[in-house]
N, C-alpha and C positions, 0 to 999 in steps of 0.2 A: 625125344626130342623132333621138333620138326627143321627140315631145312628151307628156311626160305630165301629165294634170288628175289630184293626185292630193285627194282628201281629209281631214278635219280626222284622223277615225280612222287612216288611213295616215299623216299627217303626225307623231301622237303613237308610232304603231306603231314607224313605223322609226329614232327614236328610242330608245325604249325597249328595241330589241331591239340597238341598236347597227347596222343595217345598212346598209351605205353604198351610197350610190346611184352607179352607175357617171358617171361625168363626162361621157360621152360625151351623158349625156342630158341634157334641158330639165324642169323642172317647174314646171307653172304649179296658180292657187288662183283661184278667184275671188277679193275681198277679204275678205268675209266670213270666209276664212280663219281667221283672226289671233279673233276675236270667238266661234267655233267650237270652237279649240281651246284658249282659255284657259277655256271653260264645259267641255269634256271633261275637261283639264286637274284642274279645281277640284271635278269630281263624286265622284270615289272620296276625297277629301280628307275631304270632307264625310260621307261615309258613315263615313268613318275606316280607310280600306282604308290607304292609306299615309301618311304623313308630308307637308306642307305641300312642305319644303326639296326632296324627291324628285320633287314635280310642280315644281313652281317648276325645280329644274334640269334635267327635261325641258324644260320649257318653252323655256328661255335655248339650248339646243341645238337645239332644233328651230328657234328664229328665226338662228341662224349657218348654215344649210341654203341655199343657196341657191335660192329660189322666188319666181318673178315673181307678182304679184299684181295681176287686171286685175278692173273691172268698170267698161262704160264702159256708158252707155243703149243700144245694141245688143245686148250681152251680156243687159242687164235685162228688154226686151223679149222676146227668144228665149226667158228662162229663162222668162217669162207664161203664150206660147206652148205653150210645152214641158210648161209644169205642168196647165194648161188640158188638155191633150193626153192624159195620160198622169195614167191615176187610180192616186192612192194617193203620188203623187213632190210632194213641198212646194216649192214656189219655192227655199227655199234646197238642194233636190236636182237642181233645175232648173239653177240657177247653175250648177252644175259639167259637168252635161250640155249646157248654151250654152256654156260656155267649149271641151268639147272639142267639139264643131262647131265651133265659128267659129275656135279654134287649135291645138287637140289633136289628135294623133294618135291616142292611146287615154286611158280616165278609168279609175283605179285606187280600186277601194274594197275593205273586209273586210266589207259590208255584203251580202251573198251575194243577199238577197231583189231588193235594189236593181237589183244587177248582173245578177239574170235578167228585173228587168222594164224595162231598158234595153237588152236584146238587141232587133239589130237598129235601134237608135237611134244607138247610138255604138257603135264600138270598147270592148271591156273587156279589162283585161290585169290582171296580178297582183300581188304585191309581188315576187314574184322576178324581172320582167321588168324592175325598178328596175336590178337590180344589174349 
């Protein structure tokens, strides 16, 4: 079993594209994932790119995927240290990296810039690795 830490963009991408995660894998995210996916799903609705019912349906599908949400004091302290150490990495992003260091095998993000910045800090995987 591989334990992948996925960010909010990946979560929404999985449901939008109908990608099935291999049941041999475990998905992990920090607790902020819920708020971030809600915000990301709302943005295209606000811009008028998609109707609200489509975004809500995607969120409902996402919430049905088995994803372990974690967020204890150890994770938050490590996230703070990572954000201090890595220029251009927010504490939000650092929570995903901290979780990957603490419990994950690899981090999955669609943000190619972030993926490049964290090389050597955590292992980075692709959405295809989730299949």
